[in-house]
N, C-alpha and C positions, 0 to 999 in steps of 0.2 A: 525871261522868267527866273527869278532868283529861287534857288533851291536852298532852304534852310535846315540844317541838321543841328540840333542843340546838343552839344558834347556835354556842356556843363555851364551852369550860371550859378554863381555863388554870390549870397549877400550876406555878410557877417559883420555887424557894428559898422556899416557905412562903407564897407568895401565891396565893389561890384566888379566882376572881371567878365567880359564879354569876349566869346570866341568867335573868329571869322566864319562866315559862310563859305560853302563849297565854291561858289562863283568868285569869291575874292581870292581864293587860293591860286586861281588859274593865271592870273596876271598877265602882263603884256610883255612881249620880249622886244628887244631893240639892240642892234649892234652900236648905236650911237652913244651909249653910256661909256664915258670915257675915264681915266684915272686923272686926268687934268681936271675934269668936272667935278669929281669927287674931291680933289684937293683944294677946290675952290671953297667947300662947304666948311663954315667955321661954328663953333659952339655959340649959341644965343641966336642964331638966324631963325626966322620964322618958317614954317612949312612952306607958305607962299613962295618966301625967297628961294628955298631949296628947289622947289618946283620950276621956278623961273630959271635957275641955272640948269637943271637937267632936262629941261624941255618937256616934261611930262610928270604926272603925279605917280606916286608909288601905291603899292598894293598894301592895304591895311591888314596887318597879321595879327595884331592884338591891341587891346585897349583896356586900361584899367583905371578905375576913379577910386582915390583913396583920400579922405578927409578934404575934399574940395579940390584935389589936384588931380589932372587927368594926364595920364602917360600913354602914348600911342607909338607903336612899331610898325614902320613901313618898309617894303622891301622893292628894290628895282632890279630887273633882269638885263643882262647886257648879252653880248654875244658868246655863244656856247653856254659854259658853266660860269661864266663871269657874273657876279652879282654885287649888290651892296645892300646895307640896311641902315637905317636911321632911327633913332629913338628921340621923340619929342615929349617934353614935359610942358604942359600949359602952353602948347604951340611954339616952344622954343628948343631947337636942336641941343640936345645934351651928350649924345654918343652917335658914333657911326662906326661901321666896319665895311670892309670890302674883300672880295676874293677875285682874283683873275683879271681885273680891269687893266686895259693897256692905254 
């Protein structure tokens, strides 16, 4: 059962921002996320290509649609506090960041 708490939804001249549900914040953890996998990710890859490298989907943290373009940020948890995030615009990787991956 998904619990949805609407923190805010804004629609202003074609801009829609959707905040994640409580369920999507919990995420899954796995010690299999590595720096080597992170380093394989390159700008322009599709979300499906990233999932194939990492071995699992990310947890959607935010989604915004502006003027026909959609931007989505996902996070992946690793061992302990290690994690990474990736931002996709129109299903193409545009930026990534990591903390503590080995």
